[in-house]
C-alpha positions as CSV (number, residue, x, y, z in Angstrom):
1,M,123.8,127.7,105.2
2,E,126.7,126.3,107.4
3,Q,124.2,125.3,110.1
4,F,122.1,123.5,107.5
5,T,125.2,121.5,106.3
6,K,126.0,120.5,109.9
7,L,122.4,119.4,110.4
8,V,122.5,117.3,107.1
9,V,125.9,115.7,108.3
10,E,124.7,114.9,111.7
11,L,121.5,113.4,110.4
12,S,123.4,111.3,107.9
13,K,125.5,109.8,110.6
14,K,122.2,108.5,112.2
15,I,121.3,106.5,109.0
16,P,121.9,102.9,109.4
17,D,124.0,100.9,107.0
18,F,121.7,99.0,104.5
19,N,122.5,96.5,101.7
20,S,122.9,98.7,98.5
21,R,122.7,95.6,96.5
22,A,119.3,94.7,97.8
23,V,118.0,98.1,97.3
24,L,119.0,98.3,93.9
25,F,117.5,94.7,93.0
26,A,114.4,95.7,94.9
27,L,114.2,99.2,93.1
28,I,114.2,97.4,89.7
29,A,111.8,94.7,90.7
30,G,109.5,97.3,92.1
31,W,109.6,99.2,88.8
32,V,109.0,96.0,86.8
33,T,106.1,95.2,88.9
34,G,104.6,98.7,88.2
35,V,105.1,98.3,84.5
36,V,103.4,94.8,84.7
37,W,100.6,96.2,86.8
38,Y,99.6,99.0,84.5
39,M,100.1,96.7,81.5
40,I,97.3,94.5,83.0
41,V,95.0,97.3,84.3
42,G,96.2,100.2,82.1
43,R,93.0,100.3,80.1
44,I,90.7,100.4,83.0
45,W,93.0,103.0,84.6
46,K,92.8,105.3,81.4
47,S,89.0,104.8,81.3
48,V,88.5,105.6,85.0
49,A,91.2,108.6,84.9
50,H,89.5,109.9,81.7
51,Q,92.6,109.7,79.5
52,G,92.8,108.7,76.0
53,E,95.3,106.3,74.3
54,G,97.9,109.1,74.3
55,G,98.1,109.6,78.1
56,A,101.7,108.7,78.6
57,M,103.5,110.1,81.5
58,T,105.6,113.3,80.9
59,P,109.5,113.2,81.3
60,R,109.2,115.4,84.4
61,A,106.6,113.0,85.8
62,Q,108.8,109.9,85.0
63,I,111.9,111.7,86.7
64,L,109.9,112.5,90.0
65,S,108.3,109.0,90.0
66,A,111.8,107.5,89.7
67,I,113.2,109.8,92.5
68,A,110.2,109.0,94.8
69,Q,110.7,105.2,94.2
70,V,114.4,105.3,95.0
71,I,113.6,107.2,98.3
72,M,110.9,104.6,99.1
73,T,113.2,101.7,98.5
74,I,115.9,103.1,100.7
75,M,113.4,104.0,103.4
76,L,112.1,100.5,103.5
77,A,115.5,99.0,103.6
78,I,116.3,101.4,106.6
79,A,113.1,100.5,108.3
80,M,113.6,96.9,107.9
81,Q,117.1,97.2,109.2
82,R,115.8,99.4,112.2
83,L,113.3,96.8,113.0
84,A,115.7,93.8,112.6
85,E,113.2,92.5,110.1
86,N,115.7,91.3,107.6
87,T,113.9,88.1,106.3
88,V,111.5,87.6,103.4
89,R,108.7,87.5,106.0
90,G,109.9,90.6,107.8
91,G,110.0,92.3,104.5
92,L,106.6,91.5,103.6
93,Q,105.4,92.6,107.1
94,T,107.2,95.9,107.0
95,A,106.3,96.8,103.6
96,F,102.6,96.0,104.2
97,G,102.9,98.0,107.4
98,A,104.2,100.8,105.5
99,W,101.6,100.7,102.8
100,F,98.7,100.3,105.2
101,G,99.9,103.0,107.6
102,F,101.3,105.6,105.2
103,I,100.8,105.1,101.5
104,A,97.1,104.0,101.3
105,P,95.9,106.5,103.8
106,S,97.8,109.4,102.1
107,M,96.5,108.3,98.6
108,V,92.9,107.9,99.8
109,V,93.0,111.7,101.2
110,S,94.8,113.0,98.2
111,Y,92.5,111.4,95.7
112,S,89.4,112.3,97.8
113,N,90.4,116.0,97.7
114,L,91.0,115.7,93.9
115,K,87.5,114.1,93.7
116,A,89.0,111.3,91.8
117,R,86.9,108.2,91.3
118,F,87.2,105.6,93.9
119,R,88.1,102.9,91.4
120,L,91.3,105.1,90.4
121,T,92.2,105.1,93.9
122,I,91.9,101.5,94.4
123,I,93.9,100.7,91.1
124,D,96.7,103.0,92.2
125,C,96.9,102.0,96.0
126,L,97.0,98.2,94.8
127,H,99.9,99.3,92.5
128,W,101.8,100.4,95.4
129,L,100.8,97.5,97.6
130,W,102.3,95.1,95.2
131,V,105.5,97.3,94.5
132,M,106.0,97.5,98.3
133,L,105.6,93.7,98.8
134,V,107.9,92.8,96.0
135,M,110.6,95.5,97.3
136,G,110.3,94.1,100.9
137,A,110.6,90.4,100.0
138,I,113.7,91.1,97.8
139,I,115.3,93.3,100.5
140,G,114.5,90.5,103.0
141,A,115.9,87.7,100.9
142,L,119.1,89.6,100.1
143,S,119.8,91.0,103.5
144,D,121.7,87.9,104.6
145,A,124.6,89.3,102.4
146,P,127.0,91.5,104.5
147,I,126.4,95.1,104.3
148,P,129.2,97.2,102.9
149,P,130.9,99.3,105.5
150,K,130.4,103.2,105.5
151,Q,133.5,104.9,104.3
């Protein structure tokens, strides 16, 4: 256990500083984007996914989704910091690259293995594209603010 703790401490030292305010605003905006997206396409999604009107997310699914989005937002901010892409344009480019290179292919493979309808894959992939673009733009827009130093 001691070796694991040392490893975590060493790895945490390698994480660059990032603007936590930008991450917070991007996280909230990404969540709102998802809510709006599924308000618009929710009926189509439910019919394609074969879910009735009562197909709400379970608390467990909501918690896991929230944790995943926090991780994604922080990692997007770190990637932008590492790539020195701290502008709106850089945020959009980094977000699109992450979506195109990692998120969309992973979803296509997972949904294919689950034998999900292709329309469902498209709806959910586009959801994450919009979320990533909104988060990238906000992180880029707010990255001019000074980054609080690590303590």
